[in-house]
VEXTOR-507221 format. One record per residue (C-alpha): residue in one letter; x negated, y, z negated. Coordinates in steps of 0.02 Angstrom, whole numbers, padded with zeros to 5 digits, always signed. Layout:
REM residues N
AXYZ ...
This chain:
REM residues 405
X-00002+00000-00001 X-00073+00164+00046 X-00125+00280-00087 X+00006+00414-00112 X-00043+00591-00080 X-00085+00698-00226 X+00056+00796-00300 X-00037+00961-00314 X+00015+01081-00187 X-00100+01118-00046 X-00205+01277-00094 X-00158+01420+00014 X-00299+01508+00102 X-00362+01666+00009 X-00272+01816+00078 X-00371+01976+00107 X-00327+02120-00010 X-00210+02244+00063 X-00282+02410+00112 X-00179+02490-00025 X-00263+02379-00154 X-00434+02409-00081 X-00415+02601-00092 X-00363+02602-00274 X-00535+02570-00350 X-00613+02693-00229 X-00486+02825-00274 X-00516+02799-00460 X-00701+02817-00431 X-00679+02979-00334 X-00565+03050-00466 X-00691+03003-00599 X-00834+03083-00505 X-00732+03238-00470 X-00683+03254-00655 X-00862+03231-00706 X-00920+03359-00582 X-00792+03484-00637 X-00839+03457-00818 X-01022+03474-00776 X-00990+03629-00674 X-00887+03703-00812 X-01024+03669-00937 X-01153+03744-00818 X-01042+03898-00790 X-01010+03915-00975 X-01199+03907-01007 X-01230+04033-00871 X-01099+04150-00938 X-01173+04131-01111 X-01343+04168-01045 X-01280+04319-00945 X-01187+04383-01098 X-01340+04366-01205 X-01449+04453-01075 X-01322+04595-01062 X-01314+04613-01249 X-01506+04625-01251 X-01503+04756-01114 X-01369+04856-01204 X-01467+04847-01364 X-01622+04914-01270 X-01517+05057-01202 X-01451+05098-01373 X-01628+05099-01445 X-01681+05215-01303 X-01540+05338-01342 X-01586+05337-01528 X-01766+05371-01485 X-01712+05517-01376 X-01607+05588-01515 X-01758+05572-01630 X-01866+05669-01506 X-01973+05520-01457 X-01954+05503-01267 X-02107+05390-01249 X-02027+05254-01356 X-01861+05282-01268 X-01949+05251-01101 X-02033+05093-01169 X-01867+05028-01235 X-01767+05041-01069 X-01913+04991-00956 X-01875+04811-01012 X-01704+04814-00929 X-01721+04714-00767 X-01664+04776-00594 X-01526+04644-00586 X-01446+04697-00749 X-01264+04748-00741 X-01304+04897-00852 X-01454+04956-00752 X-01373+05126-00711 X-01360+05168-00898 X-01540+05114-00925 X-01597+05222-00780 X-01506+05371-00854 X-01598+05352-01017 X-01759+05330-00924 X-01724+05489-00825 X-01689+05588-00983 X-01849+05524-01062 X-01950+05572-00907 X-01878+05749-00913 X-01927+05763-01096 X-02103+05708-01046 X-02107+05843-00907 X-02116+05711-00771 X-01982+05804-00674 X-02001+05725-00502 X-02000+05546-00572 X-01845+05594-00671 X-01759+05661-00516 X-01789+05500-00417 X-01735+05394-00567 X-01573+05491-00596 X-01530+05487-00410 X-01549+05296-00414 X-01442+05290-00571 X-01300+05387-00488 X-01310+05281-00332 X-01277+05126-00441 X-01154+05204-00559 X-01078+05370-00502 X-00969+05390-00659 X-01105+05463-00768 X-01077+05645-00808 X-01236+05663-00911 X-01346+05599-00770 X-01259+05716-00648 X-01281+05866-00765 X-01466+05836-00795 X-01500+05802-00611 X-01408+05965-00572 X-01526+06057-00689 X-01674+05980-00599 X-01607+06038-00430 X-01578+06214-00499 X-01759+06217-00559 X-01811+06167-00383 X-01709+06311-00309 X-01586+06191-00230 X-01429+06270-00300 X-01308+06196-00173 X-01358+06018-00224 X-01350+06068-00407 X-01177+06141-00391 X-01119+05984-00301 X-01179+05878-00447 X-01093+05991-00574 X-00933+05973-00475 X-00954+05785-00482 X-00982+05793-00673 X-00824+05897-00690 X-00724+05770-00589 X-00792+05623-00690 X-00755+05702-00857 X-00611+05826-00828 X-00598+05872-01013 X-00780+05928-01025 X-00802+06119-01020 X-00992+06114-00997 X-01004+06082-00810 X-00888+06230-00781 X-00989+06338-00898 X-01151+06290-00809 X-01070+06326-00639 X-01021+06498-00703 X-01195+06532-00765 X-01272+06484-00600 X-01148+06584-00495 X-01185+06736-00605 X-01371+06715-00575 X-01338+06700-00388 X-01243+06863-00391 X-01072+06785-00357 X-00960+06862-00492 X-00797+06801-00416 X-00852+06617-00419 X-00931+06647-00592 X-00764+06715-00659 X-00668+06569-00593 X-00788+06441-00666 X-00792+06523-00839 X-00602+06530-00836 X-00599+06340-00803 X-00719+06315-00950 X-00604+06414-01063 X-00455+06308-01006 X-00549+06160-01084 X-00622+06250-01237 X-00534+06411-01275 X-00651+06460-01414 X-00815+06440-01322 X-00906+06602-01348 X-01028+06581-01202 X-00884+06558-01077 X-00794+06708-01148 X-00947+06817-01133 X-00977+06754-00957 X-00800+06784-00900 X-00798+06960-00974 X-00965+07003-00890 X-00910+06931-00724 X-00748+07032-00726 X-00845+07191-00766 X-00963+07149-00621 X-00808+07137-00508 X-00752+07309-00569 X-00597+07235-00654 X-00609+07314-00830 X-00424+07294-00859 X-00431+07104-00836 X-00582+07100-00951 X-00491+07194-01092 X-00409+07045-01186 X-00568+06942-01177 X-00675+07083-01241 X-00552+07116-01380 X-00565+06932-01434 X-00753+06947-01437 X-00753+07108-01538 X-00635+07032-01664 X-00745+06875-01683 X-00916+06955-01681 X-00904+07146-01695 X-01090+07169-01731 X-01159+07056-01594 X-01274+07159-01480 X-01218+07065-01320 X-01035+07097-01360 X-01071+07283-01400 X-01164+07299-01235 X-01012+07231-01143 X-00898+07347-01240 X-01003+07497-01188 X-00993+07445-01005 X-00807+07416-01021 X-00772+07585-01100 X-00879+07675-00969 X-00784+07590-00829 X-00620+07650-00906 X-00690+07829-00923 X-00695+07827-01111 X-00864+07909-01131 X-00869+07942-01319 X-00816+07763-01355 X-00942+07697-01228 X-01080+07800-01310 X-01036+07737-01481 X-01044+07557-01428 X-01207+07586-01336 X-01284+07670-01490 X-01228+07525-01602 X-01299+07396-01479 X-01469+07480-01458 X-01485+07504-01645 X-01477+07315-01664 X-01569+07266-01504 X-01669+07404-01417 X-01714+07286-01275 X-01537+07272-01208 X-01562+07342-01033 X-01377+07360-00983 X-01342+07457-01140 X-01492+07573-01098 X-01423+07600-00920 X-01246+07632-00986 X-01309+07762-01113 X-01418+07842-00981 X-01270+07868-00865 X-01167+07936-01008 X-01304+08063-01052 X-01319+08115-00872 X-01132+08138-00852 X-01131+08242-01013 X-01269+08357-00949 X-01410+08286-01056 X-01545+08251-00924 X-01689+08225-01048 X-01593+08094-01147 X-01537+08012-00984 X-01717+08003-00923 X-01776+07933-01090 X-01655+07786-01081 X-01690+07754-00897 X-01877+07747-00930 X-01849+07630-01079 X-01744+07515-00973 X-01884+07497-00846 X-02012+07469-00981 X-01909+07325-01052 X-01868+07255-00877 X-01996+07315-00747 X-01920+07200-00613 X-01739+07251-00643 X-01674+07322-00477 X-01535+07423-00557 X-01649+07498-00687 X-01776+07556-00556 X-01638+07630-00451 X-01564+07725-00598 X-01738+07789-00647 X-01769+07858-00471 X-01598+07943-00468 X-01623+08015-00643 X-01798+08080-00601 X-01733+08162-00445 X-01590+08244-00539 X-01717+08312-00665 X-01821+08386-00524 X-01963+08261-00543 X-01976+08230-00358 X-02147+08149-00355 X-02106+08026-00494 X-01938+07992-00409 X-02031+07949-00246 X-02144+07825-00339 X-01994+07744-00424 X-01900+07736-00259 X-02051+07651-00178 X-02057+07522-00322 X-01868+07493-00297 X-01891+07462-00111 X-02036+07344-00137 X-01940+07247-00268 X-01785+07236-00162 X-01889+07170-00019 X-01969+07037-00133 X-01801+06984-00197 X-01737+06969-00022 X-01887+06863+00020 X-01844+06751-00130 X-01668+06724-00059 X-01739+06683+00112 X-01860+06556+00046 X-01723+06478-00063 X-01616+06457+00092 X-01762+06376+00181 X-01791+06256+00036 X-01608+06201+00040 X-01619+06175+00227 X-01790+06088+00220 X-01800+06005+00046 X-01948+05894+00097 X-02059+06036+00159 X-02186+06096+00026 X-02225+06262+00116 X-02069+06365+00069 X-02086+06299-00110 X-02261+06363-00140 X-02220+06526-00046 X-02072+06544-00168 X-02192+06516-00309 X-02306+06654-00249 X-02162+06778-00231 X-02094+06728-00401 X-02256+06775-00483 X-02246+06949-00405 X-02073+06982-00479 X-02118+06913-00647 X-02022+06749-00633 X-02152+06637-00713 X-02042+06483-00743 X-01976+06489-00563 X-02155+06504-00501 X-02215+06354-00604 X-02074+06242-00549 X-02092+06292-00365 X-02277+06247-00367 X-02242+06080-00455 X-02102+06039-00333 X-02221+06071-00187 X-02349+05957-00266 X-02220+05822-00292 X-02196+05820-00104 X-02380+05842-00062 X-02501+05808-00205 X-02644+05880-00099 X-02555+06049-00070 X-02696+06170-00107 X-02584+06327-00108 X-02478+06248-00249 X-02638+06199-00346 X-02703+06378-00328 X-02534+06442-00388 X-02541+06339-00546 X-02721+06395-00574 X-02660+06573-00557 X-02534+06537-00693 X-02667+06454-00798 X-02576+06289-00801 X-02689+06175-00696 X-02782+06105-00844 X-02651+06114-00978 X-02538+05982-01042 X-02350+05976-01003 X-02270+06146-00993 X-02119+06197-01092 X-01970+06114-01014 X-01860+06236-00919 X-01714+06118-00900 X-01613+06175-01047 X-01437+06122-01005 X-01272+06124-01099 
């Protein structure tokens, strides 16, 4: 009898895994790798953020130290502190501003100018940098650029009166009383009790021949500081413009008793004496005004007129010649200043301005003009000779002319 077949079922051939089942482990692996990569990336990003935060904190601490050193009057240490801030720092602009301020204090004006320009390129919203850089440009006889920077500072910090005050002061020096009055008025809108702005506005209005508009401002000054020589000088001018000669004389006398060097008060009193038929007294005040300010165009003109009225024709001719010579030199200063603004990288008009400034007694302007020429061309012999003429070539840093509000 044949052996019966086994009862176990015949084994089925092994079926291949379906594609769906084959993909599952692969998908799980990809998910796991992705998760791990995300976690690793997150950890790396977190570490990078931590490092960046720590680096920024270190940079901000260096900037703070620099500011403290500046406040303590130690610009060398301030410079050392912020020089450690790297170029890629997110707070580089603030570090450059501190560096620029330190360089100004060290009388390294050209380096400061370049540093502050770089700072404002990176971070334009820095009113302090703009104001200091404006002062540098004013010292270089580049008033247009300086005024642009003050305008920027005023826009960045609309509540700050100081850019407007500085603009008023510059416009007054440039002989633009209308612009000066407008700027001082803007300053007073922001700080109504600022004495400098009130003085500037009153003076500008008197320069414009608008004594009536100046009246309330002058009254406020007289109420606040009735014995201040500058206020009394303005009061004398104001009363003379209004035809109140006794009042003008009283104010002029009070002013000159306190400060005999006040030239405008001398000129006011000289005019009053002449109008009252006192030629000797008028001549005395006109002569005193020229002694105190030998390069004051108005004083020289009044002296010549007063001498002629007193019958001193030869002396009047000499004074008139001095007046003409000074007027020509001042006109030359204006021409050279215009050339500098048109050609800021040319050293020639700068050293020429320095030479002319010496002749009219503007020592600070002369020094800064020669130094600005040397910053462009360190071998400029005319600028070197100019500094030698001022006795500055072998001295240390000069007194810094960049006082700024």
